[in-house]
C-alpha positions in Angstrom: 115.3 160.0 76.4 113.3 163.1 77.5 115.0 165.0 80.2 113.0 166.5 83.1 113.8 169.5 85.0 114.1 167.3 88.1 115.9 164.0 87.2 114.6 161.2 89.5 116.6 158.2 90.5 117.6 156.0 93.5 120.1 156.2 96.3 122.2 153.0 95.7 121.2 150.4 93.0 117.5 149.8 92.6 116.8 146.5 94.2 115.4 145.2 90.8 118.9 145.4 89.3 119.6 141.8 88.1 123.4 142.0 88.5 125.6 143.6 91.2 127.8 146.6 90.5 127.4 150.2 89.6 127.5 149.7 85.9 124.7 147.3 86.1 122.8 149.7 88.1 123.3 152.5 85.6 122.0 150.3 82.9 118.9 149.3 84.9 118.2 152.9 85.8 118.1 153.6 82.1 115.9 150.5 81.5 113.4 151.8 84.2 113.2 155.2 82.4 114.8 156.9 85.4 117.5 159.6 85.0 119.8 159.6 88.0 121.8 157.2 90.2 123.3 158.2 93.6 126.2 155.8 94.2 126.2 154.6 97.7 129.8 154.5 98.9 128.3 154.7 102.4 130.7 152.3 104.2 133.9 153.1 102.4 135.5 154.2 99.2 137.1 151.2 97.6 137.1 151.6 93.9 139.9 151.8 91.4 140.6 154.7 88.9 140.0 152.2 86.1 136.6 151.2 87.4 135.7 155.0 87.9 136.6 155.5 84.3 134.2 152.7 83.4 131.5 154.1 85.5 131.8 157.5 84.0 131.7 156.1 80.5 128.6 154.0 81.2 126.8 157.0 82.8 127.6 159.2 79.8 126.5 156.6 77.3 123.2 155.9 79.1 122.5 159.6 79.6 122.3 159.0 83.5 123.6 161.7 85.8 125.5 160.5 88.9 126.0 161.6 92.5 127.9 160.0 95.3 126.7 159.3 98.9 130.0 159.5 100.9 130.6 157.2 103.9 128.4 157.8 106.9 131.5 158.2 109.1 132.1 161.8 108.3 131.8 164.5 111.0 132.7 168.2 110.5 132.7 168.5 114.3 134.9 165.5 115.2 136.1 165.9 118.8 139.7 164.7 118.3 142.4 165.5 115.7 142.6 161.7 114.9 138.9 161.4 114.2 138.9 164.7 112.3 141.8 163.4 110.0 139.9 160.1 109.2 136.7 162.2 108.6 138.5 164.5 106.2 140.1 161.5 104.4 136.7 159.9 103.8 135.2 162.9 102.4 138.2 163.7 100.1 138.3 160.2 98.9 134.6 160.3 97.9 135.1 163.5 96.1 138.2 162.4 94.3 136.9 159.0 93.2 133.5 160.4 92.5 134.9 163.1 90.1 136.7 160.3 88.2 133.4 158.4 88.1 131.7 161.3 86.5 129.7 162.5 89.6 129.6 166.2 90.4 127.7 166.1 93.6 129.0 164.5 96.7 126.5 164.0 99.5 127.5 163.5 103.1 126.2 163.6 106.6 127.8 166.7 108.2 127.9 165.5 111.8 126.9 166.1 115.4 126.6 169.0 117.7 128.1 167.1 120.5 126.0 169.2 122.8 127.8 172.3 121.8 126.2 175.6 120.8 124.9 175.3 117.3 126.5 178.6 116.3 129.9 177.3 117.5 129.4 174.1 115.5 128.4 176.0 112.4 131.6 178.1 112.4 133.7 175.0 112.8 131.9 173.3 110.0 132.3 176.4 107.9 136.0 176.5 108.3 136.2 172.7 107.7 134.3 173.2 104.4 136.7 176.1 103.4 139.6 173.8 104.0 138.2 170.8 102.2 136.9 172.7 99.0 140.2 174.5 98.9 142.1 171.2 98.6 139.8 169.8 95.9 140.0 173.1 93.9 143.9 173.0 94.0 143.7 169.4 92.6 141.2 170.3 90.0 138.5 168.1 91.4 135.4 170.0 90.3 132.6 168.7 92.5 129.9 170.2 94.8 130.1 169.0 98.3 126.5 168.7 99.6 125.9 168.4 103.3 122.6 166.7 103.9 119.8 167.9 106.1 119.7 165.5 109.0 116.7 163.8 110.7 117.4 164.3 114.3 117.7 167.5 116.4 121.0 166.3 117.9 122.7 166.2 114.5 124.2 169.3 112.8 122.3 170.0 109.7 119.0 171.8 109.8 117.9 173.5 106.6 119.0 177.0 107.4 122.5 175.6 108.4 123.0 173.6 105.2 121.8 176.4 103.0 123.9 179.1 104.7 127.0 177.0 104.4 126.1 176.7 100.7 125.9 180.6 100.4 129.2 181.3 102.3 131.5 178.6 100.9 132.0 178.2 97.1 131.9 174.5 96.2 129.2 173.8 98.7 125.5 173.3 97.8 122.7 171.6 99.9 121.3 168.1 99.8 117.8 168.7 101.1 116.4 165.5 102.5 112.7 166.3 102.8 111.9 163.1 104.9 114.7 164.2 107.3 113.2 167.6 107.8 109.8 166.2 108.4 111.2 163.7 111.0 113.4 166.3 112.6 110.4 168.3 113.5 109.2 165.4 115.5 105.5 166.5 115.8 104.1 165.7 112.3 104.8 169.2 110.9 107.0 170.2 107.9 104.5 168.1 105.8 102.3 170.6 104.1 102.4 172.7 100.8 102.7 175.9 102.8 105.8 174.5 104.7 107.4 173.1 101.6 106.9 176.4 99.8 108.2 178.4 102.8 111.4 176.2 102.8 111.9 176.6 99.0 111.3 180.4 99.4 114.1 180.5 102.2 116.5 178.6 99.8 115.7 181.0 96.9 116.1 184.1 99.2 119.6 182.7 100.2 121.0 181.1 97.0 119.1 183.0 94.4 117.3 181.8 91.2 120.5 180.2 90.0 120.5 178.1 93.2 117.0 176.8 92.6 118.4 175.3 89.3 121.0 173.3 91.0 119.2 171.6 93.9 119.6 167.9 94.9 117.1 166.2 97.1 116.6 163.0 99.1 112.9 162.0 99.4 111.3 159.0 101.0 108.6 158.0 103.6 109.9 158.1 107.1 109.0 157.0 110.6 109.9 159.3 113.5 109.5 160.0 117.2 109.6 163.1 119.1 113.5 163.0 118.9 113.4 162.7 115.1 114.1 160.0 112.5 113.5 156.4 113.3 113.7 154.6 109.9 112.8 155.0 106.3 109.3 153.6 105.1 107.8 153.0 101.8 105.4 155.7 100.5 102.4 153.5 101.0 103.1 153.3 104.8 104.2 156.9 105.3 102.4 160.2 106.0 104.6 162.3 103.7 102.4 164.5 101.5 104.7 164.0 98.5 102.2 165.3 95.9 102.2 168.7 97.7 106.0 168.6 97.8 106.2 167.9 94.1 103.7 170.6 93.4 106.0 173.1 95.3 108.9 172.1 93.2 106.9 172.8 90.1 105.6 176.1 91.4 108.9 177.4 92.5 110.7 176.4 89.1 113.1 173.9 90.9 115.6 172.0 88.7 118.2 169.4 89.6 118.1 165.8 90.9 116.1 163.8 93.4 117.3 160.5 94.7 114.8 158.2 96.4 115.4 156.1 99.5 113.0 153.3 100.3 113.3 150.0 102.0 113.2 146.9 99.9 111.1 145.8 98.0 109.7 149.3 97.5 112.8 151.0 96.3 112.2 151.0 92.4 108.4 151.3 92.8 108.7 154.5 94.9 111.2 156.1 92.5 108.9 155.4 89.6 106.0 156.8 91.6 107.7 160.0 92.4 108.7 160.5 88.8 105.3 159.6 87.4 103.6 161.8 89.9 105.9 164.8 89.1 105.3 164.3 85.3 101.4 164.2 85.9 101.4 167.3 88.0 103.5 168.9 85.3 101.1 168.0 82.6 98.2 169.1 84.7 99.7 172.5 85.1 100.4 172.8 81.3 96.8 171.8 80.7 95.4 174.5 82.9 97.7 177.1 81.1 96.5 176.0 77.7 92.8 176.4 79.0 93.5 179.8 80.2 95.2 180.7 77.0 
Protein backbone atom coordinates (compact mmCIF):
# COMPACT_ATOMS: atom_id res chain seq x y z
CA UNK A 1 0.00 0.00 0.00
CA UNK A 2 1.36 3.39 -1.01
CA UNK A 3 2.12 5.61 1.97
CA UNK A 4 1.24 9.31 1.80
CA UNK A 5 3.12 12.06 3.62
CA UNK A 6 -0.14 12.61 5.50
CA UNK A 7 -1.87 9.39 6.50
CA UNK A 8 -5.64 9.83 6.69
CA UNK A 9 -8.05 7.86 8.84
CA UNK A 10 -10.90 8.21 11.30
CA UNK A 11 -11.38 9.02 14.97
CA UNK A 12 -13.02 5.85 16.22
CA UNK A 13 -14.14 2.96 14.05
CA UNK A 14 -15.52 3.96 10.65
CA UNK A 15 -19.28 3.52 10.87
CA UNK A 16 -19.12 1.14 7.90
CA UNK A 17 -17.13 -1.38 9.95
CA UNK A 18 -19.17 -4.59 9.90
CA UNK A 19 -18.10 -5.91 13.31
CA UNK A 20 -17.41 -4.25 16.64
CA UNK A 21 -13.96 -3.88 18.14
CA UNK A 22 -10.68 -2.19 17.33
CA UNK A 23 -9.20 -5.11 15.38
CA UNK A 24 -12.19 -5.15 13.03
CA UNK A 25 -11.82 -1.38 12.62
CA UNK A 26 -8.13 -1.78 11.68
CA UNK A 27 -9.00 -4.36 9.05
CA UNK A 28 -11.75 -2.12 7.65
CA UNK A 29 -9.45 0.93 7.55
CA UNK A 30 -7.14 -1.20 5.41
CA UNK A 31 -10.01 -2.32 3.15
CA UNK A 32 -11.03 1.30 2.61
CA UNK A 33 -7.50 2.25 1.56
CA UNK A 34 -7.09 4.60 4.52
CA UNK A 35 -3.87 4.50 6.55
CA UNK A 36 -4.57 5.55 10.14
CA UNK A 37 -6.97 4.83 12.99
CA UNK A 38 -7.41 6.89 16.14
CA UNK A 39 -8.75 4.54 18.79
CA UNK A 40 -11.44 6.36 20.79
CA UNK A 41 -11.04 5.49 24.46
CA UNK A 42 -12.98 8.64 25.24
CA UNK A 43 -15.09 7.38 28.15
CA UNK A 44 -12.55 5.18 29.93
CA UNK A 45 -9.56 2.91 29.34
CA UNK A 46 -10.76 -0.64 29.84
CA UNK A 47 -8.58 -2.94 27.78
CA UNK A 48 -6.36 -5.86 28.79
CA UNK A 49 -2.67 -6.11 28.04
CA UNK A 50 -3.46 -9.17 25.93
CA UNK A 51 -5.95 -7.25 23.79
CA UNK A 52 -3.42 -4.41 23.44
CA UNK A 53 -0.90 -6.92 22.05
CA UNK A 54 -3.49 -8.16 19.56
CA UNK A 55 -4.29 -4.59 18.46
CA UNK A 56 -0.59 -3.84 17.99
CA UNK A 57 -0.07 -6.97 15.91
CA UNK A 58 -3.13 -6.21 13.76
CA UNK A 59 -1.99 -2.66 13.10
CA UNK A 60 1.53 -3.72 12.16
CA UNK A 61 0.28 -6.49 9.87
CA UNK A 62 -2.16 -4.16 8.11
CA UNK A 63 0.32 -1.28 7.86
CA UNK A 64 -2.07 0.98 9.77
CA UNK A 65 -0.66 3.57 12.18
CA UNK A 66 -2.55 4.11 15.44
CA UNK A 67 -3.20 6.94 17.84
CA UNK A 68 -5.32 7.07 20.99
CA UNK A 69 -7.96 9.61 21.96
CA UNK A 70 -7.76 9.60 25.75
CA UNK A 71 -10.86 10.02 27.95
CA UNK A 72 -12.63 13.37 27.77
CA UNK A 73 -12.42 13.78 31.55
CA UNK A 74 -8.84 15.09 31.65
CA UNK A 75 -8.07 18.58 32.89
CA UNK A 76 -4.53 19.86 33.40
CA UNK A 77 -6.09 22.62 35.50
CA UNK A 78 -8.32 20.54 37.79
CA UNK A 79 -9.39 22.58 40.79
CA UNK A 80 -9.04 19.97 43.55
CA UNK A 81 -6.35 17.45 44.40
CA UNK A 82 -8.86 14.58 44.04
CA UNK A 83 -9.94 15.67 40.56
CA UNK A 84 -6.33 16.20 39.49
CA UNK A 85 -5.38 12.72 40.69
CA UNK A 86 -8.21 11.18 38.66
CA UNK A 87 -7.28 13.26 35.61
CA UNK A 88 -3.64 12.16 35.85
CA UNK A 89 -4.69 8.52 36.18
CA UNK A 90 -6.81 8.70 33.01
CA UNK A 91 -4.03 10.23 30.93
CA UNK A 92 -1.42 7.79 32.26
CA UNK A 93 -3.71 4.81 31.60
CA UNK A 94 -4.32 5.93 28.02
CA UNK A 95 -0.58 6.38 27.46
CA UNK A 96 0.43 3.06 29.03
CA UNK A 97 -2.22 0.96 27.30
CA UNK A 98 -1.86 2.90 24.06
CA UNK A 99 1.86 2.18 23.99
CA UNK A 100 1.18 -1.54 24.48
CA UNK A 101 -1.34 -1.33 21.61
CA UNK A 102 1.26 0.12 19.26
CA UNK A 103 0.12 3.74 19.36
CA UNK A 104 2.72 6.47 19.70
CA UNK A 105 0.39 9.49 19.88
CA UNK A 106 -1.99 10.09 22.79
CA UNK A 107 -4.50 12.86 22.09
CA UNK A 108 -6.37 14.54 24.96
CA UNK A 109 -8.42 17.61 25.78
CA UNK A 110 -6.18 19.74 28.00
CA UNK A 111 -8.85 21.35 30.17
CA UNK A 112 -10.44 24.64 31.19
CA UNK A 113 -9.24 28.08 32.26
CA UNK A 114 -11.84 28.11 35.07
CA UNK A 115 -11.91 31.92 34.60
CA UNK A 116 -8.26 32.12 35.60
CA UNK A 117 -5.61 34.15 33.71
CA UNK A 118 -4.44 32.17 30.66
CA UNK A 119 -0.77 32.72 31.57
CA UNK A 120 -1.34 31.17 35.00
CA UNK A 121 -3.17 28.18 33.52
CA UNK A 122 -0.41 27.70 30.95
CA UNK A 123 2.25 27.46 33.66
CA UNK A 124 0.18 24.96 35.61
CA UNK A 125 -0.41 22.89 32.48
CA UNK A 126 3.30 23.00 31.66
CA UNK A 127 4.28 21.73 35.10
CA UNK A 128 1.67 18.97 34.86
CA UNK A 129 3.02 17.92 31.45
CA UNK A 130 6.58 17.86 32.80
CA UNK A 131 5.38 15.63 35.66
CA UNK A 132 3.41 13.19 33.48
CA UNK A 133 6.03 12.89 30.73
CA UNK A 134 8.65 12.27 33.40
CA UNK A 135 6.65 9.36 34.83
CA UNK A 136 6.19 7.84 31.38
CA UNK A 137 9.89 8.20 30.51
CA UNK A 138 10.87 6.39 33.72
CA UNK A 139 8.53 3.56 32.75
CA UNK A 140 9.88 3.36 29.20
CA UNK A 141 6.50 4.36 27.73
CA UNK A 142 7.63 6.07 24.54
CA UNK A 143 4.63 8.09 23.39
CA UNK A 144 3.88 11.67 22.43
CA UNK A 145 1.25 13.35 24.59
CA UNK A 146 -0.76 15.57 22.25
CA UNK A 147 -2.93 18.28 23.82
CA UNK A 148 -5.66 19.16 21.35
CA UNK A 149 -6.59 22.67 20.24
CA UNK A 150 -10.04 23.31 21.65
CA UNK A 151 -13.18 24.73 20.07
CA UNK A 152 -14.34 27.16 22.77
CA UNK A 153 -12.64 30.25 24.14
CA UNK A 154 -13.33 29.17 27.73
CA UNK A 155 -11.16 26.07 27.22
CA UNK A 156 -7.39 26.00 27.61
CA UNK A 157 -5.83 25.07 24.29
CA UNK A 158 -5.50 27.73 21.63
CA UNK A 159 -2.95 27.11 18.89
CA UNK A 160 -0.13 29.10 20.48
CA UNK A 161 -0.59 27.44 23.89
CA UNK A 162 -0.54 23.92 22.48
CA UNK A 163 2.45 24.58 20.22
CA UNK A 164 4.44 26.37 22.95
CA UNK A 165 3.85 23.43 25.33
CA UNK A 166 5.23 21.19 22.60
CA UNK A 167 8.37 23.31 22.36
CA UNK A 168 8.99 23.54 26.09
CA UNK A 169 8.21 19.98 27.23
CA UNK A 170 9.94 16.95 25.66
CA UNK A 171 7.42 14.24 24.90
CA UNK A 172 4.66 16.72 24.06
CA UNK A 173 3.51 17.47 20.50
CA UNK A 174 0.36 19.22 19.26
CA UNK A 175 -2.90 17.79 18.03
CA UNK A 176 -4.17 20.60 15.83
CA UNK A 177 -7.94 20.38 15.38
CA UNK A 178 -8.63 22.70 12.47
CA UNK A 179 -12.39 22.65 12.92
CA UNK A 180 -11.95 23.64 16.57
CA UNK A 181 -9.74 26.58 15.63
CA UNK A 182 -12.33 27.74 13.10
CA UNK A 183 -15.13 27.38 15.68
CA UNK A 184 -13.08 28.99 18.47
CA UNK A 185 -12.83 32.18 16.40
CA UNK A 186 -16.63 32.33 16.55
CA UNK A 187 -16.97 34.73 13.64
CA UNK A 188 -16.30 32.58 10.57
CA UNK A 189 -12.62 33.44 10.41
CA UNK A 190 -9.67 31.03 10.55
CA UNK A 191 -11.05 29.53 7.37
CA UNK A 192 -8.86 30.70 4.48
CA UNK A 193 -5.61 29.68 2.85
CA UNK A 194 -3.88 32.76 4.26
CA UNK A 195 -4.98 31.93 7.81
CA UNK A 196 -4.09 28.23 7.48
CA UNK A 197 -0.68 29.16 6.07
CA UNK A 198 -0.09 31.66 8.86
CA UNK A 199 -0.88 28.98 11.45
CA UNK A 200 1.48 26.48 9.83
CA UNK A 201 4.15 29.16 9.65
CA UNK A 202 3.81 29.75 13.39
CA UNK A 203 4.11 26.02 14.02
CA UNK A 204 7.23 25.85 11.85
CA UNK A 205 8.77 28.89 13.58
CA UNK A 206 8.23 27.25 16.98
CA UNK A 207 8.87 23.55 16.31
CA UNK A 208 11.18 23.75 13.28
CA UNK A 209 11.12 21.72 10.09
CA UNK A 210 11.36 18.49 12.09
CA UNK A 211 8.17 19.43 13.90
CA UNK A 212 6.39 19.89 10.56
CA UNK A 213 7.09 16.22 9.77
CA UNK A 214 5.49 14.94 13.00
CA UNK A 215 2.12 16.66 13.04
CA UNK A 216 -1.21 15.14 13.99
CA UNK A 217 -4.50 16.72 12.98
CA UNK A 218 -8.21 16.41 13.55
CA UNK A 219 -10.33 17.69 10.68
CA UNK A 220 -14.08 17.90 10.18
CA UNK A 221 -16.94 20.19 9.40
CA UNK A 222 -18.26 22.07 12.41
CA UNK A 223 -21.15 24.24 13.57
CA UNK A 224 -20.39 27.11 15.93
CA UNK A 225 -21.75 30.18 17.67
CA UNK A 226 -20.03 33.33 18.92
CA UNK A 227 -18.91 31.25 21.94
CA UNK A 228 -17.31 28.59 19.76
CA UNK A 229 -17.94 24.93 18.95
CA UNK A 230 -21.50 23.65 18.81
CA UNK A 231 -21.32 20.28 17.03
CA UNK A 232 -19.48 18.42 14.30
CA UNK A 233 -21.00 18.49 10.82
CA UNK A 234 -20.49 16.47 7.64
CA UNK A 235 -18.41 18.27 5.04
CA UNK A 236 -21.36 18.80 2.72
CA UNK A 237 -23.15 20.83 5.41
CA UNK A 238 -20.13 22.77 6.67
CA UNK A 239 -18.30 25.94 5.64
CA UNK A 240 -14.78 24.58 6.20
CA UNK A 241 -12.58 25.43 3.20
CA UNK A 242 -10.84 22.11 3.39
CA UNK A 243 -9.31 22.25 -0.10
CA UNK A 244 -7.41 25.39 0.92
CA UNK A 245 -6.36 23.68 4.14
CA UNK A 246 -5.04 20.64 2.29
CA UNK A 247 -3.21 22.86 -0.19
CA UNK A 248 -1.52 24.63 2.72
CA UNK A 249 -0.40 21.25 4.07
CA UNK A 250 1.19 20.48 0.71
CA UNK A 251 2.82 23.89 0.30
CA UNK A 252 4.34 23.74 3.79
CA UNK A 253 5.66 20.19 3.38
CA UNK A 254 3.58 18.80 6.23
CA UNK A 255 3.86 15.12 7.14
CA UNK A 256 2.07 13.12 9.80
CA UNK A 257 -1.44 11.86 10.43
CA UNK A 258 -4.94 13.27 10.07
CA UNK A 259 -7.96 11.73 11.82
CA UNK A 260 -11.41 12.68 10.56
CA UNK A 261 -14.39 13.29 12.83
CA UNK A 262 -17.85 13.36 11.25
CA UNK A 263 -21.33 12.38 12.39
CA UNK A 264 -22.88 9.21 11.01
CA UNK A 265 -23.48 8.30 8.27
CA UNK A 266 -20.75 10.54 6.82
CA UNK A 267 -17.76 9.30 8.83
CA UNK A 268 -16.25 7.00 6.21
CA UNK A 269 -17.20 9.18 3.25
CA UNK A 270 -15.63 12.32 4.69
CA UNK A 271 -12.36 10.52 5.51
CA UNK A 272 -12.16 9.20 1.95
CA UNK A 273 -12.99 12.65 0.58
CA UNK A 274 -10.13 14.26 2.50
CA UNK A 275 -7.67 11.62 1.36
CA UNK A 276 -8.79 11.72 -2.28
CA UNK A 277 -8.72 15.52 -2.39
CA UNK A 278 -5.26 15.60 -0.83
CA UNK A 279 -3.98 13.14 -3.43
CA UNK A 280 -5.62 15.06 -6.27
CA UNK A 281 -4.02 18.32 -5.13
CA UNK A 282 -0.66 16.57 -4.77
CA UNK A 283 -1.00 15.25 -8.30
CA UNK A 284 -1.98 18.65 -9.66
CA UNK A 285 1.12 20.13 -8.07
CA UNK A 286 3.34 17.46 -9.57
CA UNK A 287 1.75 18.00 -12.99
CA UNK A 288 2.46 21.72 -12.86
CA UNK A 289 6.08 21.05 -11.88
CA UNK A 290 6.41 18.70 -14.85
CA UNK A 291 5.03 21.38 -17.17
CA UNK A 292 7.46 23.94 -15.77
CA UNK A 293 10.33 21.48 -16.28
